[in-house]
N, C-alpha and C positions, 0 to 999 in steps of 0.2 A: 452274497454267495447263494446259489441255488440249494435249497434244503434237500432236494432229491438227488444231489450228487455229493460224493465224499470230498472233503477238503484236501488241499495239497499235502498237509502233514499226514493225513490218513493214507493217502496214496503212497507217500514215502515209507511209512511204517509197514504197510501191507507188502510193498515190493521187497523191503528188507527181510521180512518174515519169510516170504516165498523163496528168496535167494538162500536164506539160512536152511530152509527145508530141503532145497535142491542140493546144497552142499553136504548136508547131513546124509542125504541119500547116496551121493557120489562117493563119500569118504570110504565106506566099506568096499566099494568096487575098485578103489585104487589098490587095495591090498589083495583082493580076491575077486577078479572079474567073473560075473555070472551071466553077462549078456553075450549074445552070439555074434559079436563083432570084435575086431582086434582090440586088445587092451590098450594099444597105443592111442586110441581115440580118447581115452580117459587119462592121458598124460597130465601131470600136475600143472605144467605151464599152460596147457590149453585151458584147463579149468580156471587158472589165474586170469588169463586173457578174457575168457567168458565172463568171469565175475567182475572184473574192472569195467568191461563194456556194459554189463548189466547195471552197475552202479552209475556209470556215466549216463546211460539211458534213463535211469530213474531220476537223477537229479538235474540233468541238463537237456535231454532230448525227449521230453515228455510230450504227449499229445496236447497238453495244456499250454503249449507255446502259442496257441491261438488266442490266448488272453494274457493279461498282465499278471502272471502267476509266479510262484517261487522259481520254477525252472527258467522262466523268462528273465527274471531279475538276476539270477545267478550268472547269466552271460555277461553282466557288467556292461562295459562300453560296446561290446559286440552284439548286444541285444537288438540293435537296429536291424540286424540281418533278419530277424523274425517279424518285424513290423509288417512287411507285405503279407505274411501269412495271416496276421490278425485282421487285415483289411479284406483279403481274398476269401478267407474261410471263417464262417461264424463259429462260435464255440460249439463243440460237439458236432462239427461238420465233417469234412473229409479227413481231417487229421485224427478224428476219432473212429474212423473206419478201420476195422481190423486188418484189412489187406492194403488199402491205399495209404493209410496213415504211415505205417512203417516204411513203405516204399518211398513216399515223399520225403520223410524226415531222414531216412538213411541216404538217399541220393543227395539231398541238400548237404548233409555232413560230408559225404564223399567229395562233392564239389568244393566245399569250404576247405578241405584238406589238400585237394589236388591242385587247385589253381595257384595258391601262393607258392607251392613247390615248383610248379611248371613255370611260373613267371620268373622265379629265381634260378631256373634251370637246375633244380636240385631234385634228384630222385631220392628215394629212401636210402639207397645204398651210397649216395654221394654226399650225404650230410656229414660234415667234418666232426665226428663225435669225439675226437681226441682233444679238441680245443676246450678250454675252461668254460666257455659259454654254453657248451652242450653237455655239461657234467650230468644233468638229470637224464638225458637221452642215453648217455654211456651207461649209467647205472641201470636204466630200464632194459637196455639191450642185454646187459650182463645177467640181469634177473631172469629175463625170459629166454635168453640164449637163442634168439631168433635165427642167428646165422647158421647154427649147426643142427640142433635136434628138432627144431620146430619150423618146418617150411612156412614161409610167409603166407601161402594160400591157406594153411590150416589156422594160422593166427587170424587171418581175415574171416574165415568161416566161424571161428569161435567168437570173434568180436561181433560179427553181424548177428549171430544167434543170441548173444547177450543183449544187444541193443533191441532186437525185435521182441524177444521174450519179455523184456522190461515193459515194452509198450503194450503187449498183449495182456500182461497182468494188470496194467492200468485199465484197459477196456473191460477185463473180467470184473474188476472191482466196481466199475461204473455200472455194469450190468446187474451184478448181485445186489448192489446198494439200491438200485432202482426197483428191483423186484421186491426186496424186503420193505422198502418204503411204501410200495404200492399195496402190499398186504396189510399194512397197519391201518 
């Protein structure tokens, strides 16, 4: 491991601390909005979607997928998806770019979600959630109540924001860590 870079566990801890701080900052705004935009933006289900996406981004969609890292290993058998990235991009290459990295990783995730559904001719609304095989999806849809109070576009925006912010926090820690190490 490169001494000038934080390790995977450090990234995980830092990302969790940042999410905790964000949620602590949003909690009072749920009760008494102070910002000049509609309070519906701070609806609790949007914050839940954002938080789950942020955690997914932290633990599975890290810029460190370009090496055999914790996030890479967490994909289990599906980690083969990320091998081309390891060959195409060197560590701290384009996946560590604050603009191109999130775009590449988010688009890859979108394609990974879209193509199996398209091949099976299943849209999100056509998944048979009443069957016993989809009990988890049924519970998740009930928790988030995506069909009534949270339009799917806002769920997508909240999820994308969570994914991208988790990556940006990763880059920020790399930058800070490098500066602190340089000063020593």
